[in-house]
N, C-alpha and C positions, 0 to 999 in steps of 0.2 A: 678864713675864706675871703676871697676877693670877688666882688660881683663881676659878672661878665658884661663887657661892653663891646659891641661890634659896630664898627663904622664902615660904611660902604662908599667907595668913590669909583669913578670911571677913569681909567688910564687909557692911553692910545691903543694898547693891546687888548684891553678888556677890563672887567671889574677887579677891584682890589678890596679885600675885606681885611680890615685891621682888627685883630682879636686881642682884647686886653682883659686880664683877670683870669679866673679859673674856668677851664673848659672841662667839665666833669659831668657826672650822672645828672645832677640837678640843672645843668645849663646847656648841655650838648644839643638838646632838642631845639633850642632857639637857633643854633647855627643851622641845623638841618632844615628847619622851617624857612629860614632866610634863603638858604641855597635853593629851595624849591621855587622861590619867587624870581630867581635870576634867569635871564634869557641869555644863553651863551650861543654864539654862532661859530660855525667851523672856522678854524684858524685863529680864534681868539685865545687868550690865556687868562685863566682865573688865577689870581695871586692871593694867597692867604698870608698876611703879614702877622707873624706870631711873636714879634719882638716884645710885645707887652704881655704875653701870656705867662702867667705865674705858675699855673699848675695844669696838668692834663692827665686824666685817668683813661682807662680803657674805653669809656663812653666817648671821651673826646677824640681818641684815636679812631674810633668807629665813625665819628662825624667827619673826620678828615678823609677817611676812605669813601664815605658817601660823596663828598665833594669831588674826589678823584673819579668815581664812577659817573657822576653827573657830567663832568667835563669830557670824559671819554665818550659818553653817549652823544654828546653834542659835537664830537670831533674837534674839541678844543683842548688846549694844553692846561696844565696846572703846575704851579710852583709854590713852594713854601719858602718864605723869607724870614730872616731874623729868628730862626728856630732856636729856642733856649737849649742849652747844653743837656739838661736832664731829659727833655723831650727828644732831642736828636739821638741820644743814647738809646732810648726805647725804639725809635724808628729804625735804627741800625740793627738792634738786637732781633727785631722781628722781620727784617728784610724790606721794610717799607721805603728805605732810602733808595731802593732799586726802582720804585715806581713813581716817586715824586722827584721833580727837579728841586734841589735844595740849594738855597743861597743864604749864607749866614748874614748878609747885609740887607737890612730892610729897605735901604735906599734903592736897591735894585728893583723894587716893585714899581718904580717910575718908568721903566722901559728897558730896552736892550742896553747892554754895556757898549763901550766905545768900539769894541771889535765887531759889533753887529750881532753877536750871539744873544739869544734871549737869556734872561736872568736864570742862573742855575745850569746853563749849558756848559758842557765840558769841552 
């Protein structure tokens, strides 16, 4: 098991949470608690950078859904970047790839790509 470490920073489009370690039953509550402290404004984008996430169980997936719901309630967007292959497979199997903007490159968390599209936009 790897301890969970969450680093928060502000990007021009909104908050970026870098999640490192295991997001599981024992740690997912920390992410949900941190999400509750964020103030999202309409039009912002919450980015969860998962490039350093080593493991994610169903409790972690639930925490990601909580983040999505919070962004929706604030009329903000949400994107997952650097999603590890094992987690991406689960997201696709359960259809969550349809509700999250997914970007395999965690560098996209810094802002829109050169085309002007937000990270994860097709």
